[in-house]
C-alpha positions as CSV (number, residue, x, y, z in Angstrom):
1,M,104.5,-37.6,-34.9
2,E,101.8,-35.5,-36.3
3,K,104.0,-35.2,-39.5
4,N,103.9,-39.0,-39.8
5,L,100.1,-38.9,-39.2
6,K,99.5,-36.6,-42.1
7,V,101.6,-38.7,-44.4
8,L,99.5,-41.7,-43.5
9,F,96.2,-40.1,-44.9
10,E,97.9,-38.0,-47.7
11,N,96.6,-40.2,-50.8
12,L,93.3,-41.1,-49.1
13,C,89.8,-39.6,-49.6
14,C,86.3,-39.8,-48.2
15,S,84.3,-42.7,-49.6
16,V,81.2,-40.5,-49.6
17,C,82.2,-37.2,-51.4
18,K,85.7,-38.1,-52.6
19,T,87.3,-35.1,-50.9
20,G,90.9,-35.7,-49.8
21,F,91.7,-35.8,-46.2
22,D,94.0,-32.8,-44.9
23,E,95.2,-31.6,-41.5
24,N,91.5,-30.4,-40.8
25,S,90.3,-33.9,-41.1
26,I,92.4,-35.5,-38.4
27,S,91.6,-34.6,-34.8
28,I,94.2,-35.9,-32.2
29,K,92.1,-36.8,-29.2
30,R,95.0,-38.0,-27.1
31,S,98.8,-38.4,-27.2
32,E,101.1,-40.2,-24.9
33,N,104.4,-42.4,-25.3
34,G,104.1,-42.7,-29.1
35,L,100.5,-43.6,-29.1
36,L,97.9,-41.4,-30.7
37,V,94.1,-41.5,-30.4
38,V,92.8,-39.9,-33.6
39,Q,89.5,-39.3,-35.1
40,L,89.2,-38.9,-38.9
41,V,86.2,-36.8,-40.3
42,C,85.8,-35.6,-43.7
43,S,86.3,-31.8,-43.7
44,N,83.8,-31.3,-46.6
45,C,80.8,-33.5,-45.9
46,G,81.3,-34.3,-42.2
47,K,81.2,-38.2,-42.7
48,S,83.0,-39.6,-39.5
49,F,85.3,-42.6,-40.1
50,G,85.7,-43.4,-36.3
51,V,88.3,-43.3,-33.8
52,A,91.8,-45.3,-34.1
53,F,94.8,-45.9,-31.9
54,V,97.9,-45.2,-33.9
55,G,101.3,-46.3,-32.5
56,F,104.6,-45.0,-34.1
57,S,107.1,-45.8,-31.4
58,G,110.2,-44.6,-33.3
59,I,108.8,-45.5,-36.6
60,E,109.2,-42.9,-39.5
61,V,106.5,-42.9,-42.1
62,K,108.1,-41.9,-45.4
63,E,105.4,-42.8,-47.9
64,P,101.6,-42.4,-47.7
65,L,99.4,-45.5,-47.6
66,E,98.8,-47.0,-51.0
67,V,95.1,-46.7,-52.3
68,V,93.9,-50.1,-53.4
69,E,90.7,-50.4,-55.4
70,G,88.1,-52.7,-54.3
71,P,85.6,-54.6,-56.3
72,D,82.9,-52.8,-58.2
73,P,79.9,-52.0,-56.2
74,I,76.9,-54.3,-56.5
75,N,74.4,-53.2,-59.1
76,Y,70.8,-53.7,-60.0
77,D,71.6,-56.8,-61.9
78,D,73.6,-58.4,-59.1
79,V,70.6,-57.9,-56.8
80,I,68.1,-59.4,-59.3
81,D,70.5,-62.4,-59.9
82,A,70.8,-63.0,-56.2
83,H,67.0,-62.7,-55.7
84,R,66.4,-65.3,-58.4
85,F,69.0,-67.6,-57.1
86,I,67.5,-67.5,-53.6
87,Q,64.0,-68.0,-55.1
88,S,65.3,-71.1,-57.0
89,L,66.5,-72.8,-53.7
90,D,64.8,-76.1,-52.8
91,E,64.9,-78.3,-49.8
92,H,68.6,-79.1,-50.7
93,W,69.7,-75.4,-50.3
94,Q,72.4,-76.6,-47.9
95,D,74.3,-78.3,-50.9
96,H,75.3,-74.7,-51.8
97,L,77.2,-73.9,-48.7
98,P,80.8,-75.0,-48.1
99,K,81.1,-78.3,-46.5
100,N,83.0,-77.1,-43.5
101,L,79.8,-75.0,-42.6
102,T,77.2,-77.7,-42.6
C-alpha cells in the first residue's frame, strides 16, 4: 500500500517551491483495512497540503498521477481590467450575470 502511495505523488511537486514530493513528504497518520490517512508536506519549504483519506482496497497503482497544467496566473493587467469593468457597472449590473442566478 505504501508503494502505491509513493507512485501517486511521484510526478507532483510543491506549488510554492516546485520541489518534487518524495517519501519524506508523505506522512501516514493512520492505516486500516485498505484505508490510509496521509498528510502531504513539502520536505523543502514545509508547505502543508493537508490531510487526505486514501483508499486502495485491492487496487494496484501502476502509473503516477498525470500533471495537468492549469491556466496562467492572473497578472497585473487582469486586475486592472477587472477593476475598470467593475467601475463601469451601472444600475443594470445584474444584466452581466447568467440568467439562472438572477
